[in-house]
N, C-alpha and C positions, 0 to 999 in steps of 0.2 A: 492405541496405530500410533500414537505421539512418540509412545518409548519406541516402539521396531523404527520411526520416520528419524529419532535419534541416535539409533542405531545406524543406520543407515549414512548417513550425513558426516557420522564423525565429528573431529573437533571443531569442522563449520558451521554446526547446529546452532540454532537462533530461532526465535519466533516464526518469523515469515518465512524462512528457509521450510520450518516444520511443517507447516501450513502447506507450501506449494509441494513436498512430499507425497503428502497425503492426498492433495487432490490429485496430483498425476497420479499415483498408485490406484486409488479409488476410484475417479470417475467423479467422485462427491465434493461439492461445496461444501468448505469450514469454515466458519467465522474466525477471527482472527483473535477477538475474546472468548474465544471458546478454549482455543490453543495455550494463549494466557493462563489462564484461569485452570486451564488443564496443569501445567507446568509448573504453577504458584502450590497447588497441592501436592502432586508429583514430588517436589524440593522438602515439603514439609514434611513429608513421610520418610525423608531420606531415599529415596529412587535415583533422584536426578542433583545435582549438584553444575548452579551455576558461577560464571565469572564476567565480571566485564570487561570487553575490549577496549582499546584506543578509542577516543573521542575523535571524530574528524569533523572536515570542513562541510563533506557531506550530506552530514547527518546532521548537521547546526549543534555539533559538538555533545551529542547526547552519545553515549556508548553502546554499543549492540551489549548485549547479556549473551554470554554464548552458553551453551548447555552441552552436558555431557552425561552420560547412564552410571551410575556409581552399585559398588559389588553387591550391596543390599537390591539396587533395583536389579541388577541380572541375576540375582539368584529369584526375586519373586516373576520374573519373566521365565525362567524357565520351569518355574512352578506351575503357574495358567499353561504354557504350553504342552506342559505333562497332561494338566488336567483336561485340556481341549483334545486330545487324544486321544486320551482315555473314553472322553464323552462321545468322540465321533467311532470308535472303534467297533468295526460291524457295518455302518452306516452307510460307505458306499456302495455302490453310486445312492446317493442320497432321493429318498424317494418319499412321498406327503403319502401321509398316513391317511 
């Protein structure tokens, strides 16, 4: 969900905006700590790249960390999408067992 939010947000994606996007689309509350932990793991894996924006007086001179999906991240998302579609094949409408 974090990577999908990054794709939707484009170049303006940063931690808080990712959280808002996920909450708005999923209807579920997400902790900002969980978002930052996930972003850190994704960056360590090479799926996401970050850059620091310019500091502003509004943010008390702290720069926002903007994020974007890398080619490696896009490839991982495509593999996951394919696997999910294969697993769901023939299950629509979803029924209980």
